[in-house]
TORKOLVEX-907386 format. One line per 4 residues: number of its first residue (from 1); for each residue z, x, y of C-alpha. Coordinates in Angstrom, 3 decimals, m for minus. Layout:
BEGIN
NUM = Z:X:Y ~ ... $
***
This chain:
BEGIN
1 = m141.352:m11.591:m111.828 ~ m141.399:m8.537:m109.609 ~ m139.651:m8.713:m106.281 ~ m141.925:m6.119:m104.646 $
5 = m144.694:m7.742:m102.541 ~ m147.173:m5.419:m100.853 ~ m149.784:m6.183:m98.201 ~ m153.270:m4.952:m99.044 $
9 = m153.847:m2.714:m96.025 ~ m156.891:m0.451:m96.403 ~ m158.805:1.274:m93.580 ~ m162.267:m0.234:m92.881 $
13 = m165.503:1.341:m94.064 ~ m167.006:2.231:m97.434 ~ m166.428:5.766:m98.669 ~ m169.482:6.971:m100.609 $
17 = m168.914:10.720:m100.317 ~ m166.374:12.549:m102.443 ~ m164.507:11.083:m105.405 ~ m163.161:7.607:m106.046 $
21 = m159.651:8.928:m106.481 ~ m159.705:10.780:m103.170 ~ m161.153:7.962:m101.028 ~ m158.849:6.690:m98.254 $
25 = m160.865:3.474:m97.737 ~ m162.965:1.004:m99.701 ~ m165.094:2.722:m102.336 ~ m167.842:0.189:m102.994 $
29 = m169.444:m2.810:m101.365 ~ m172.571:m4.893:m101.173 ~ m173.693:m6.993:m98.213 ~ m170.274:m6.670:m96.591 $
33 = m169.336:m5.695:m93.032 ~ m166.065:m5.078:m91.205 ~ m164.542:m6.885:m88.239 ~ m161.027:m6.275:m86.903 $
37 = m160.693:m3.806:m89.764 ~ m161.215:m6.515:m92.398 ~ m164.165:m7.038:m94.760 ~ m166.372:m10.110:m94.403 $
41 = m169.688:m11.198:m95.853 ~ m172.887:m10.309:m93.979 ~ m174.885:m13.388:m92.985 ~ m177.697:m14.937:m94.973 $
45 = m181.396:m15.061:m94.160 ~ m184.129:m17.654:m94.035 ~ m187.860:m17.188:m94.538 ~ m189.512:m18.048:m91.210 $
49 = m193.069:m17.246:m92.232 ~ m194.354:m16.375:m95.682 ~ m197.888:m15.462:m94.646 ~ m198.003:m11.887:m93.345 $
53 = m201.024:m10.287:m94.982 ~ m199.554:m6.807:m95.212 ~ m196.416:m4.721:m94.728 ~ m195.310:m4.617:m91.107 $
57 = m195.305:m1.100:m89.647 ~ m193.878:m1.936:m86.238 ~ m192.894:m5.100:m84.370 ~ m192.236:m6.318:m80.834 $
61 = m190.845:m9.614:m79.581 ~ m191.109:m11.322:m76.179 ~ m189.986:m14.739:m74.948 ~ m191.649:m16.735:m72.171 $
65 = m191.404:m20.378:m71.062 ~ m189.110:m21.329:m73.921 ~ m191.333:m19.841:m76.604 ~ m190.820:m16.698:m78.621 $
69 = m193.701:m14.439:m79.682 ~ m193.512:m11.848:m82.442 ~ m196.250:m9.213:m82.811 ~ m196.536:m7.222:m86.040 $
73 = m198.778:m4.203:m86.527 ~ m200.135:m3.544:m89.999 ~ m202.391:m0.850:m91.386 ~ m205.582:m2.727:m90.528 $
77 = m204.745:m5.496:m88.077 ~ m202.216:m7.121:m85.724 ~ m200.670:m10.530:m86.344 ~ m198.632:m12.717:m83.987 $
81 = m196.356:m15.708:m84.558 ~ m194.962:m18.228:m82.098 ~ m191.553:m19.876:m82.478 ~ m189.050:m21.802:m80.413 $
85 = m185.888:m20.047:m79.249 ~ m183.488:m22.221:m81.205 ~ m184.392:m22.445:m84.883 ~ m187.521:m20.237:m84.820 $
89 = m189.694:m23.219:m85.747 ~ m193.301:m22.441:m84.933 ~ m196.645:m21.389:m86.304 ~ m198.786:m18.385:m87.133 $
93 = m200.032:m15.914:m87.763 ~ m202.689:m15.568:m85.120 ~ m204.899:m12.552:m85.786 ~ m205.209:m10.504:m82.598 $
97 = m208.737:m9.188:m81.965 ~ m208.669:m5.407:m81.555 ~ m211.066:m3.047:m79.811 ~ m213.788:m1.333:m81.824 $
101 = m212.005:1.970:m81.178 ~ m209.144:0.892:m83.448 ~ m209.254:2.685:m86.801 ~ m207.819:0.924:m89.839 $
105 = m205.748:3.424:m91.812 ~ m203.088:3.198:m94.510 ~ m200.953:5.619:m92.477 ~ m200.957:3.538:m89.291 $
109 = m197.480:3.268:m87.801 ~ m197.261:1.094:m84.665 ~ m195.320:1.555:m81.449 ~ m195.279:m1.330:m78.950 $
113 = m194.516:m2.064:m75.316 ~ m194.855:m5.092:m73.030 ~ m195.341:m4.438:m69.323 ~ m196.635:m5.888:m66.063 $
117 = m200.047:m4.476:m65.139 ~ m200.353:m5.211:m61.405 ~ m203.507:m3.148:m61.040 ~ m205.267:m4.492:m64.112 $
121 = m204.895:m8.028:m65.408 ~ m202.132:m8.858:m62.961 ~ m200.072:m10.346:m65.782 ~ m197.864:m9.369:m68.699 $
125 = m199.740:m7.157:m71.103 ~ m199.090:m6.046:m74.663 ~ m199.822:m2.397:m75.393 ~ m199.831:m1.011:m78.912 $
129 = m200.495:2.358:m80.476 ~ m201.289:2.832:m84.153 ~ m200.656:6.490:m84.886 ~ m201.604:7.799:m88.310 $
133 = m198.034:8.988:m88.789 ~ m196.683:7.102:m91.793 ~ m196.975:10.067:m94.155 ~ m196.343:12.936:m91.730 $
137 = m194.273:12.800:m88.549 ~ m196.183:15.825:m87.229 ~ m199.653:14.378:m87.845 ~ m202.026:15.530:m85.065 $
141 = m204.812:12.915:m85.242 ~ m205.252:11.310:m81.818 ~ m205.871:7.564:m81.752 ~ m206.570:5.155:m78.907 $
145 = m204.170:2.586:m77.464 ~ m204.840:m1.153:m77.480 ~ m204.030:m3.388:m74.504 ~ m204.326:m7.135:m74.075 $
149 = m202.979:m10.060:m72.066 ~ m199.723:m11.585:m73.278 ~ m199.744:m13.696:m75.374 ~ m202.600:m13.621:m77.867 $
153 = m205.087:m11.870:m75.574 ~ m207.958:m9.876:m77.062 ~ m206.975:m6.231:m77.061 ~ m209.253:m3.573:m75.630 $
157 = m209.129:0.178:m75.409 ~ m206.577:1.404:m72.862 ~ m207.759:3.437:m69.910 ~ m211.297:2.122:m69.355 $
161 = m212.755:0.139:m66.438 ~ m216.140:m0.840:m65.016 ~ m217.642:m0.454:m61.544 ~ m220.930:m1.277:m59.836 $
165 = m222.748:2.007:m59.357 ~ m225.837:3.151:m57.415 ~ m227.840:5.647:m59.439 ~ m230.939:7.668:m58.628 $
169 = m233.162:8.829:m61.466 ~ m233.119:12.588:m61.942 ~ m229.896:13.070:m59.971 ~ m226.393:13.820:m61.238 $
173 = m224.891:12.234:m58.087 ~ m224.030:8.523:m58.020 ~ m222.211:6.279:m55.554 ~ m219.638:3.655:m56.559 $
177 = m219.672:0.415:m54.553 ~ m217.146:m0.654:m53.610 ~ m215.043:2.492:m53.567 ~ m213.007:2.845:m56.772 $
181 = m210.015:5.158:m56.728 ~ m209.603:5.182:m60.515 ~ m212.270:7.781:m61.146 ~ m211.390:11.369:m61.909 $
185 = m212.824:14.596:m63.248 ~ m213.214:14.574:m67.014 ~ m213.710:10.850:m67.467 ~ m216.518:9.761:m69.768 $
189 = m219.241:7.577:m68.229 ~ m221.464:5.195:m70.190 ~ m224.016:2.579:m69.162 ~ m227.650:1.988:m68.328 $
193 = m229.472:5.167:m67.471 ~ m226.566:7.497:m68.338 ~ m227.107:9.953:m71.209 ~ m224.530:9.950:m73.996 $
197 = m221.481:12.241:m73.671 ~ m221.790:12.286:m69.865 ~ m218.588:13.112:m67.970 ~ m217.502:13.304:m64.314 $
201 = m217.450:16.840:m62.928 ~ m216.623:16.153:m59.248 ~ m215.286:13.315:m57.080 ~ m215.531:12.919:m53.272 $
205 = m213.835:10.026:m51.432 ~ m215.133:9.481:m47.855 ~ m215.288:6.455:m45.532 ~ m214.620:3.925:m48.272 $
209 = m217.320:5.319:m50.512 ~ m216.791:7.270:m53.711 ~ m219.462:9.778:m54.642 ~ m219.224:11.414:m58.050 $
213 = m221.160:14.140:m59.809 ~ m222.083:13.714:m63.460 ~ m222.579:16.319:m66.131 ~ m226.107:14.951:m66.751 $
217 = m228.835:13.335:m64.639 ~ m229.246:9.567:m64.501 ~ m232.501:8.342:m66.063 ~ m232.935:5.151:m64.006 $
221 = m232.815:4.119:m60.350 ~ m230.867:1.122:m59.077 ~ m227.488:m0.567:m59.118 ~ m225.883:m0.793:m62.547 $
225 = m222.429:m1.517:m63.954 ~ m221.083:1.560:m65.667 ~ m217.992:2.031:m67.814 ~ m215.516:4.809:m67.065 $
229 = m213.222:6.021:m69.827 ~ m210.038:8.046:m69.236 ~ m210.090:9.068:m72.922 ~ m206.477:8.088:m73.503 $
233 = m205.800:8.964:m77.130 ~ m202.593:10.492:m78.495 ~ m200.894:11.102:m81.827 ~ m197.360:10.167:m80.814 $
237 = m196.966:6.823:m79.076 ~ m196.109:5.104:m75.820 ~ m193.175:3.952:m73.724 ~ m192.766:1.971:m70.499 $
241 = m190.727:3.634:m67.764 ~ m191.264:0.705:m65.417 ~ m193.598:0.521:m63.608 ~ m195.212:3.515:m65.345 $
245 = m196.805:3.663:m68.776 ~ m196.272:6.940:m70.634 ~ m198.107:8.245:m73.696 ~ m197.237:11.349:m75.694 $
249 = m198.234:13.453:m78.648 ~ m199.445:16.903:m79.688 ~ m198.150:20.171:m78.238 ~ m195.392:18.475:m76.265 $
253 = m197.821:16.258:m74.334 ~ m196.296:13.692:m71.957 ~ m198.777:11.802:m69.759 ~ m198.320:8.808:m67.449 $
257 = m200.448:6.256:m65.649 ~ m200.236:5.425:m61.964 ~ m197.483:2.948:m61.026 ~ m198.188:m0.546:m62.319 $
261 = m201.817:0.142:m63.209 ~ m202.305:1.016:m66.852 ~ m206.012:1.811:m66.369 ~ m205.375:4.349:m63.584 $
265 = m204.694:7.805:m64.967 ~ m205.991:9.825:m62.020 ~ m203.806:8.524:m59.161 ~ m201.543:10.833:m57.193 $
269 = m198.466:9.769:m59.145 ~ m200.195:10.021:m62.528 ~ m199.252:13.212:m64.319 ~ m199.664:15.238:m67.491 $
273 = m197.423:17.956:m68.835 ~ m196.682:19.817:m72.054 ~ m192.930:20.131:m72.480 ~ m192.637:21.834:m75.865 $
277 = m194.618:23.553:m78.576 ~ m194.075:20.656:m80.986 ~ m195.323:17.088:m81.038 ~ m193.505:14.425:m79.004 $
281 = m192.803:11.584:m81.444 ~ m190.659:9.090:m79.538 ~ m189.854:7.993:m75.992 ~ m187.293:5.549:m74.625 $
285 = m186.476:4.475:m71.093 ~ m183.292:5.390:m69.238 ~ m182.457:5.162:m65.536 ~ m182.700:8.108:m63.221 $
289 = m180.033:7.857:m60.549 ~ m179.684:4.265:m59.320 ~ m183.290:3.055:m59.228 ~ m185.662:5.802:m60.298 $
293 = m187.496:5.389:m63.619 ~ m186.602:7.996:m66.230 ~ m187.035:8.508:m69.935 ~ m185.975:10.495:m72.956 $
297 = m188.647:12.083:m75.153 ~ m187.958:13.408:m78.634 ~ m190.057:16.304:m79.914 ~ m189.655:17.625:m83.443 $
301 = m187.047:20.116:m82.195 ~ m186.307:19.165:m78.592 ~ m184.989:16.353:m76.402 ~ m186.518:16.192:m72.913 $
305 = m185.517:14.023:m69.969 ~ m188.239:12.983:m67.503 ~ m187.196:11.626:m64.107 ~ m189.153:10.195:m61.164 $
309 = m188.089:12.539:m58.332 ~ m190.858:12.932:m55.701 ~ m190.690:16.104:m53.634 ~ m193.110:17.720:m51.233 $
313 = m194.169:21.236:m52.118 ~ m196.629:22.571:m49.554 ~ m199.446:20.069:m49.223 ~ m198.761:18.536:m52.642 $
317 = m196.284:15.935:m53.851 ~ m194.617:16.538:m57.213 ~ m193.532:13.183:m58.627 ~ m191.838:14.004:m61.930 $
321 = m189.059:16.306:m63.040 ~ m188.824:17.559:m66.636 ~ m185.451:18.747:m67.972 ~ m184.705:20.068:m71.462 $
325 = m181.558:18.317:m72.680 ~ m181.495:20.149:m76.015 ~ m183.922:22.675:m77.465 ~ m182.256:22.764:m80.887 $
329 = m182.159:19.250:m82.243 ~ m184.073:17.289:m84.879 ~ m185.322:13.810:m85.632 ~ m185.847:12.124:m89.007 $
333 = m188.597:9.690:m88.029 ~ m190.341:8.279:m84.983 ~ m188.688:4.898:m85.691 ~ m185.071:6.044:m86.014 $
337 = m183.946:6.064:m82.350 ~ m182.210:3.138:m80.671 ~ m180.319:2.442:m77.465 ~ m177.018:0.588:m77.721 $
341 = m175.223:m0.199:m74.444 ~ m176.721:2.802:m72.663 ~ m176.044:5.309:m75.462 ~ m178.893:6.569:m77.648 $
345 = m178.395:6.959:m81.382 ~ m180.716:8.568:m83.898 ~ m180.899:10.184:m87.281 ~ m181.685:13.890:m87.451 $
349 = m182.965:15.627:m90.556 ~ m179.422:16.454:m91.697 ~ m176.952:14.602:m89.462 ~ m176.555:11.637:m87.100 $
353 = m176.761:12.219:m83.364 ~ m176.160:10.455:m80.062 ~ m176.920:11.028:m76.386 ~ m174.642:9.792:m73.610 $
357 = m175.413:12.496:m71.062 ~ m175.214:15.275:m73.642 ~ m176.335:15.447:m77.262 ~ m173.457:15.049:m79.717 $
361 = m173.099:14.654:m83.452 ~ m171.723:11.309:m84.623 ~ m168.839:12.057:m86.981 ~ m169.548:10.618:m90.415 $
365 = m167.159:11.736:m93.157 ~ m167.937:8.566:m95.112 ~ m171.548:8.554:m96.345 ~ m173.422:11.536:m94.907 $
369 = m174.073:13.047:m98.350 ~ m174.801:9.629:m99.830 ~ m177.589:9.157:m97.291 ~ m179.169:12.595:m97.012 $
373 = m178.883:13.519:m100.698 ~ m180.506:10.262:m101.830 ~ m183.151:9.836:m99.135 ~ m186.761:10.059:m100.308 $
377 = m187.884:12.665:m97.764 ~ m191.530:12.183:m98.747 ~ m191.192:8.730:m97.156 ~ m189.030:9.786:m94.194 $
381 = m191.301:8.142:m91.604 ~ m190.374:4.752:m93.065 ~ m186.779:5.212:m91.908 ~ m186.326:2.706:m89.087 $
385 = m183.431:1.494:m87.008 ~ m182.320:m1.772:m85.476 ~ m179.084:m3.239:m84.190 ~ m176.995:m6.393:m84.511 $
389 = m174.894:m6.468:m81.317 ~ m173.059:m9.607:m82.458 ~ m171.217:m7.426:m84.967 ~ m171.435:m4.084:m83.154 $
393 = m173.749:m2.597:m85.774 ~ m176.617:m0.110:m85.913 ~ m178.669:m0.260:m89.151 ~ m180.843:2.588:m90.431 $
397 = m183.085:1.300:m93.227 ~ m184.323:3.972:m95.617 ~ m186.057:4.522:m98.982 ~ m183.730:6.156:m101.485 $
401 = m184.379:7.902:m104.775 ~ m188.009:7.517:m105.783 ~ m188.500:4.293:m103.836 ~ m191.551:4.366:m101.549 $
405 = m190.225:1.552:m99.342 ~ m186.840:0.942:m97.747 ~ m184.318:m0.371:m100.272 ~ m181.001:0.247:m98.523 $
409 = m179.498:0.547:m95.061 ~ m176.738:2.777:m93.745 ~ m174.699:1.063:m91.043 ~ m172.658:2.464:m88.156 $
413 = m170.281:0.019:m86.513 ~ m169.860:1.287:m82.949 ~ m167.135:m1.257:m82.265 ~ m164.988:m0.342:m85.265 $
417 = m166.144:3.303:m85.335 ~ m166.725:3.104:m89.099 ~ m169.603:3.569:m91.537 ~ m170.729:1.493:m94.514 $
421 = m174.001:0.501:m96.169 ~ m175.858:m2.551:m97.479 ~ m175.173:m1.658:m101.112 ~ m178.845:m1.860:m102.134 $
425 = m178.801:m5.599:m101.462 ~ m182.087:m7.496:m101.486 ~ m181.711:m8.113:m97.763 ~ m182.163:m4.384:m97.147 $
429 = m185.757:m4.387:m98.451 ~ m187.218:m4.490:m94.962 ~ m189.977:m2.442:m93.294 ~ m189.650:m3.338:m89.593 $
433 = m187.849:m5.753:m87.310 ~ m186.750:m6.863:m83.882 ~ m183.195:m7.477:m82.705 ~ m181.620:m10.389:m80.882 $
437 = m182.839:m11.100:m77.376 ~ m183.423:m14.658:m76.153 ~ m183.908:m15.717:m79.754 ~ m180.414:m14.864:m80.901 $
441 = m181.065:m13.706:m84.453 ~ m182.749:m10.580:m85.864 ~ m186.217:m11.034:m87.354 ~ m186.998:m8.520:m90.102 $
445 = m190.141:m8.096:m92.194 ~ m189.993:m7.869:m95.983 ~ m191.669:m4.935:m97.738 ~ m192.216:m6.710:m101.072 $
449 = m194.895:m9.269:m101.940 ~ m193.566:m12.814:m102.149 ~ m194.537:m15.595:m104.545 ~ m197.362:m16.595:m102.201 $
453 = m198.965:m13.166:m102.646 ~ m198.156:m12.189:m99.047 ~ m195.134:m10.926:m97.100 ~ m192.190:m12.740:m95.535 $
457 = m190.689:m12.624:m92.053 ~ m186.966:m13.379:m92.330 ~ m184.548:m14.707:m89.759 ~ m181.349:m12.821:m90.581 $
461 = m177.760:m13.811:m89.801 ~ m178.894:m17.362:m90.613 ~ m176.433:m19.306:m92.734 ~ m174.915:m17.632:m95.784 $
465 = m177.671:m18.107:m98.395 ~ m181.203:m16.876:m98.968 ~ m183.569:m19.702:m98.051 ~ m187.161:m19.365:m99.248 $
469 = m189.434:m22.406:m99.127 ~ m187.265:m25.109:m100.734 ~ m185.290:m22.593:m102.797 ~ m181.767:m21.863:m101.599 $
473 = m179.961:m19.175:m103.584 ~ m176.631:m17.420:m103.289 ~ m176.361:m14.009:m101.634 ~ m174.016:m11.757:m103.570 $
477 = m171.392:m9.934:m101.536 ~ m168.449:m7.856:m102.717 ~ m166.078:m5.060:m101.781 ~ m163.835:m2.825:m103.865 $
481 = m160.599:m1.191:m102.776 ~ m159.661:2.426:m103.188 ~ m157.012:3.504:m105.693 ~ m153.814:1.451:m105.416 $
485 = m151.786:3.283:m108.047 ~ m148.251:4.596:m107.673 ~ m149.533:8.124:m108.292 ~ m150.795:8.166:m104.687 $
489 = m147.923:6.225:m103.183 ~ m148.987:2.687:m104.032 ~ m151.242:0.142:m102.267 ~ m152.028:1.093:m98.694 $
493 = m150.621:4.614:m98.966 ~ m152.274:7.965:m99.546 ~ m149.603:10.534:m100.309 ~ m149.584:14.000:m101.822 $
497 = m146.786:13.009:m104.202 ~ m146.188:9.744:m105.997 ~ m144.547:8.317:m109.078 ~ m146.230:9.225:m112.344 $
501 = m146.191:5.590:m113.441 ~ m148.808:2.957:m114.128 ~ m149.065:0.136:m111.614 ~ m148.816:m3.400:m112.934 $
505 = m150.267:m6.262:m110.888 ~ m148.564:m9.555:m111.647 ~ m149.774:m11.740:m108.803 ~ m152.336:m11.731:m105.986 $
509 = m151.928:m14.132:m103.071 ~ m155.395:m14.612:m101.515 ~ m155.696:m14.879:m97.753 ~ m159.318:m15.603:m96.905 $
513 = m161.336:m17.730:m94.541 ~ m163.380:m18.831:m97.526 ~ m166.166:m21.154:m98.654 ~ m166.859:m21.451:m102.361 $
517 = m165.151:m19.715:m105.220 ~ m164.614:m15.969:m105.388 ~ m163.981:m13.610:m108.286 ~ m161.338:m10.913:m108.468 $
521 = m161.776:m8.002:m110.884 ~ m159.130:m5.436:m111.732 ~ m160.601:m2.088:m112.675 ~ m159.317:1.409:m113.100 $
525 = m158.451:4.213:m115.487 ~ m155.768:6.597:m116.614 ~ m157.165:9.743:m114.979 ~ m159.637:10.531:m112.227 $
529 = m162.349:11.571:m114.703 ~ m161.583:8.853:m117.225 ~ m163.771:5.822:m117.963 ~ m163.161:2.616:m115.994 $
533 = m161.853:m0.477:m117.727 ~ m162.638:m3.724:m115.890 ~ m160.930:m7.058:m116.425 ~ m162.552:m10.425:m116.859 $
537 = m162.995:m12.216:m113.523 ~ m160.057:m14.081:m112.023 ~ m161.606:m16.953:m110.096 ~ m159.982:m18.483:m107.030 $
541 = m161.039:m21.053:m104.453 ~ m160.245:m21.785:m100.796 ~ m157.077:m23.690:m101.774 ~ m155.819:m21.306:m104.456 $
545 = m152.265:m20.246:m103.580 ~ m151.847:m17.467:m106.107 ~ m153.599:m15.691:m108.958 ~ m151.229:m14.670:m111.733 $
549 = m152.102:m11.864:m114.142 ~ m150.690:m8.938:m116.014 ~ m153.072:m6.070:m115.363 ~ m152.064:m2.446:m115.253 $
553 = m153.833:0.855:m114.728 ~ m152.626:4.277:m113.684 ~ m155.391:4.391:m111.062 ~ m156.151:0.782:m110.167 $
557 = m158.770:m0.774:m107.904 ~ m159.491:m4.395:m106.969 ~ m162.940:m5.876:m106.465 ~ m163.470:m9.173:m104.612 $
561 = m166.826:m10.894:m105.091 ~ m168.584:m13.925:m103.592 ~ m171.709:m14.952:m105.471 ~ m171.995:m18.708:m105.191 $
565 = m174.154:m21.183:m103.299 ~ m172.838:m21.563:m99.718 ~ m170.297:m18.843:m100.466 ~ m168.713:m17.041:m97.542 $
569 = m165.501:m15.164:m96.797 ~ m163.494:m13.220:m94.272 ~ m160.447:m11.428:m95.600 ~ m157.044:m11.701:m93.988 $
573 = m153.760:m10.228:m95.244 ~ m153.803:m10.351:m99.040 ~ m150.429:m9.927:m100.725 ~ m149.927:m8.233:m104.092 $
577 = m146.937:m8.501:m106.378 ~ m146.842:m5.070:m107.999 ~ m144.339:m3.370:m110.213 ~ m143.817:m0.204:m112.181 $
581 = m145.870:m0.302:m115.366 ~ m145.859:1.889:m118.424 ~ m145.208:5.613:m118.401 ~ m148.191:6.419:m120.558 $
585 = m149.792:9.806:m120.104 ~ m152.832:9.018:m122.166 ~ m156.197:7.665:m121.072 ~ m157.229:4.068:m120.891 $
589 = m155.308:1.506:m122.956 $
***
């Protein structure tokens, strides 16, 4: 028996780029993450609801009074589920009634916000925008926004209101009673006695009375209730910079409501600006100074910061400041940006980026080529991002190869500063999701039809199995080391020179926090371009002290697998009894 015992010490992360022989870290893995530099199985998932009628294209979650509400936008409707905040036990879906202005479209991609509308309903409101952006990020079709009371309120078109109005037949001048400060030039007016396509051309506010001039004469005399429409329709989306609601879209458009009133788009602090020549596709809130609302807005080639900074210029007050952070950046999709502890991470068209005061590239020598070379760019708008703060992870789900839906996820661990991926595991077939808030687990939506003929909402990081109805099945997880041969210095070393000998493994001493049996495979080859030879599995349990074997390869790797009901593991310090093997210079034995 060899006297040389070596600790299996390999840097964390999964190296997908480059060659197997050259990799300094693990070379393969499926449903495995890293903590304290050690591999461990990613958690299981349980089917919360099996009754979504379509693929989710955008979700939002909000908790109130001990209950959790999940909204999901689909191509033709909006569904909502209610759960508790402990085990996500609840009911749904409830179909949310949408305004007639909503257009069902296969390319609808939803963005959501929840805000407090002090000037409208006086309560929490849900605002959603279904942009026809699923196929093309630069789509220019403007669509309306939907707004409704939270939770389950009927949603109506954003930016419209009614007022009692005195009209005189044959006159374009009408008087609003009582005075209503929400009216502005360009708004559309509809109602009794008002010709179609009528707009406001002038507004005069005096002595508590608002007199407006229309583009066409009224056809009746008397007091009527008319509807005023701000014509809020954009191609990009929306974001709350509390207490302001912002919308954005074509030609660098950024437009905001008045403070706390999502129907008021003509107030003094409401504003509209075009910040670039390309479409704005995403906005997220930041803080300006200590209290001022501010936001970041991603155009196709530019990152812009908007800050509330009122200043008096002559007789006018300018409320907002627009600063170009970077005019030479990119963005993969409108769903690929996320904030993690005050830093903003996103995927560009050819690299990963972050913003923490300046735009910087995130170093990724591990799987940059693996991601960008395999991404189905025709489906780039389906790339979406979420986070699992419990493990310090940011997940970008993406469709690879010829897949038209997401089938893998690339993962950046901000805590460990390493990259890995989901290994094309079934749990990566997700189209949208929300991360942990009051309900402590991520909820992700499946993109494949289930056995009920509908789609599943999963509670992830739940147990260690896949639980679907009464079926509980194992979730396979494995990781494979890099080359451990003497030719590169032996296990845990990467040297320019090594002994031209085969490595013989005689014993492995497992050190795992482990449930269920695991399998160990020895694989490898004689030369870098040779064909792998893999051993039969060596099975060990939580109480196994040692695994004896006589396996040798010139370039040897070890694969540890958990694929059993209730299986789980976290690796510690595994010891290997290794010795000098044969001096063969041929290929595989």
